[in-house]
C-alpha positions as CSV (number, residue, x, y, z in Angstrom):
1,M,15.9,24.4,-30.8
2,F,12.6,22.5,-31.4
3,L,11.8,20.3,-34.4
4,Q,8.9,21.1,-36.2
5,N,6.0,18.6,-36.2
6,K,5.9,17.0,-39.7
7,S,2.6,15.4,-39.4
8,E,0.8,14.9,-42.7
9,I,-3.1,14.7,-43.4
10,K,-4.2,11.9,-45.7
11,S,-7.0,12.6,-48.1
12,D,-9.5,10.6,-45.9
13,G,-8.9,13.0,-43.1
14,S,-6.6,11.0,-41.0
15,I,-3.2,12.0,-39.7
16,I,0.0,10.4,-40.2
17,E,2.3,11.0,-37.1
18,K,5.8,12.0,-37.7
19,R,6.5,13.2,-34.0
20,R,9.7,13.0,-32.1
21,H,8.2,10.8,-29.4
22,P,5.2,8.4,-29.8
23,R,2.0,9.6,-28.2
24,K,-0.6,7.7,-26.0
25,T,-4.2,8.8,-26.1
26,V,-5.4,9.7,-22.5
27,F,-8.1,11.6,-20.9
28,K,-6.6,13.1,-17.6
29,S,-7.4,16.2,-15.6
30,A,-4.6,18.4,-14.8
31,F,-4.0,21.6,-12.9
32,I,-2.3,24.4,-15.0
33,Y,-0.3,27.2,-13.2
34,P,0.4,30.0,-16.0
35,V,3.6,31.5,-15.0
36,L,3.6,35.3,-14.8
37,Q,7.1,35.8,-13.4
38,H,10.0,33.7,-12.3
39,A,13.4,34.7,-10.7
40,G,16.2,33.2,-8.5
41,L,15.6,32.8,-4.8
42,T,18.3,32.2,-2.4
43,V,16.8,30.4,0.5
44,T,18.5,31.3,3.9
45,N,16.5,29.2,6.4
46,V,13.8,26.6,6.6
47,S,11.4,25.3,9.2
48,A,9.0,22.4,9.2
49,H,6.4,24.7,7.7
50,G,8.0,27.3,5.6
51,L,11.3,29.1,4.5
52,S,12.7,32.5,4.0
53,G,15.1,33.9,1.5
54,E,15.9,36.7,-0.8
55,T,14.7,37.3,-4.4
56,A,14.3,40.2,-6.9
57,L,10.7,39.9,-7.4
58,T,8.4,42.2,-5.8
59,L,5.7,40.1,-3.9
60,S,2.6,40.9,-2.1
61,L,1.4,39.5,1.2
62,R,-0.7,36.3,0.9
63,E,0.3,35.9,-2.7
64,Q,0.4,32.3,-3.9
65,V,4.1,31.3,-5.2
66,H,5.8,28.1,-6.1
67,V,9.4,27.3,-5.3
68,G,11.4,24.9,-7.2
69,F,14.7,23.2,-6.2
70,N,15.3,21.3,-9.5
71,D,13.7,21.3,-12.9
72,R,10.8,18.9,-12.0
73,D,9.2,19.4,-8.8
74,F,8.1,22.4,-6.8
75,I,6.3,23.4,-3.5
76,T,3.4,25.8,-3.3
77,A,3.6,28.5,-0.6
78,E,2.1,31.7,0.6
79,V,3.9,34.9,1.1
80,R,3.7,35.8,4.9
81,W,6.1,38.7,5.0
82,T,8.4,40.9,2.9
83,N,11.2,43.2,3.9
84,G,13.0,44.6,0.9
85,F,14.4,41.7,-1.1
86,R,13.8,39.4,1.8
87,V,10.6,37.3,1.9
88,G,9.1,34.6,4.2
89,L,7.0,31.8,2.6
90,L,4.5,29.5,4.4
91,A,4.4,26.1,2.7
92,E,1.2,24.6,1.5
93,D,2.3,21.3,3.0
94,P,5.0,20.4,5.8
95,L,8.5,20.4,4.7
96,L,9.3,16.8,5.8
97,W,13.0,17.1,5.4
98,T,13.2,19.4,8.3
99,T,12.7,17.7,11.7
100,G,13.8,17.9,15.4
101,N,10.9,19.9,17.1
102,D,8.7,16.7,17.6
103,V,9.8,15.6,21.0
104,L,9.9,19.1,22.3
105,L,6.4,20.1,21.0
106,E,4.8,16.9,22.6
107,H,5.7,18.0,26.3
108,L,4.6,21.5,26.1
109,A,1.3,22.8,27.0
110,D,-1.2,23.9,24.4
111,S,-1.0,27.5,25.6
112,H,2.7,27.7,25.2
113,R,3.8,27.0,21.5
114,P,7.3,28.3,20.7
115,R,8.4,29.4,17.4
116,E,9.6,26.5,15.1
117,G,13.2,25.9,15.1
118,R,14.9,27.4,11.9
119,V,17.7,25.7,10.1
120,P,20.2,28.2,8.4
121,V,20.8,27.2,4.8
122,N,22.1,28.6,1.5
123,I,20.2,27.0,-1.2
124,A,19.7,28.1,-4.7
125,A,16.0,27.8,-6.0
126,T,13.5,29.2,-8.4
127,L,10.6,31.2,-7.2
128,V,7.5,31.4,-9.7
129,T,4.3,33.6,-9.6
130,S,1.4,32.3,-11.5
131,A,-2.0,33.4,-12.7
132,P,-4.9,31.7,-10.9
133,V,-4.7,27.9,-11.4
134,M,-6.8,26.6,-14.2
135,V,-8.0,22.9,-14.7
136,G,-7.3,21.4,-17.9
137,T,-7.6,18.0,-19.7
138,I,-4.7,16.1,-21.1
139,R,-5.7,14.5,-24.3
140,N,-2.4,12.7,-25.3
141,I,0.8,12.3,-23.8
142,S,4.3,10.9,-24.6
143,A,6.0,8.2,-22.3
144,G,8.6,8.9,-19.8
145,N,9.0,9.7,-16.0
146,G,7.0,12.2,-14.0
147,T,7.6,15.9,-14.9
148,R,5.2,18.6,-13.5
149,M,6.6,21.9,-15.2
150,G,6.7,22.7,-18.9
151,R,6.3,25.3,-21.4
152,V,3.6,26.0,-23.9
153,Q,4.8,25.5,-27.5
154,W,1.5,26.2,-29.2
155,I,-2.1,27.3,-28.7
156,S,-5.0,26.7,-31.1
157,G,-8.7,26.4,-30.7
158,G,-8.8,26.1,-27.0
159,M,-5.9,23.6,-27.0
160,A,-2.2,23.8,-26.1
161,G,0.9,21.9,-26.8
162,V,3.3,21.7,-23.7
163,F,7.1,20.8,-23.9
164,F,8.7,19.2,-20.9
165,E,12.5,18.9,-20.6
166,Q,12.1,15.5,-19.4
167,G,9.2,13.0,-20.2
168,V,6.0,13.0,-18.6
């Protein structure tokens, strides 16, 4: 599935690169979310600040999770309630693609805030739990467009190589 890196080391210690994609040397900070578990999530309704659905994972209240709707992007959320396979998640950032409450909420008193409107849906997603976030440094990177999730291919001496389905 993966081609082996066929770089060679010259007698003077320099490396002849023979990688699949050319690399660019950079020095960038990155957040690393080590994946512990992942499973499908069927999203059954969404609001401006969260979503609910069904998953096979056993989750704990206030646990941080990540929900992906494609192979590149995800939202971070907190588990607010569970009931068997059903789960309610509070998104870290507002879900801007759900609207409709703005005009109503502007005309209500501060003492009377209704429950946010929910939009019933049936959307397939991926739910991921992770170990606590770590900060890392990107030393070199291949060109392409912005990917945020990948998988570790190798680890050696405090460094790791991460493979992305699409370019970074």
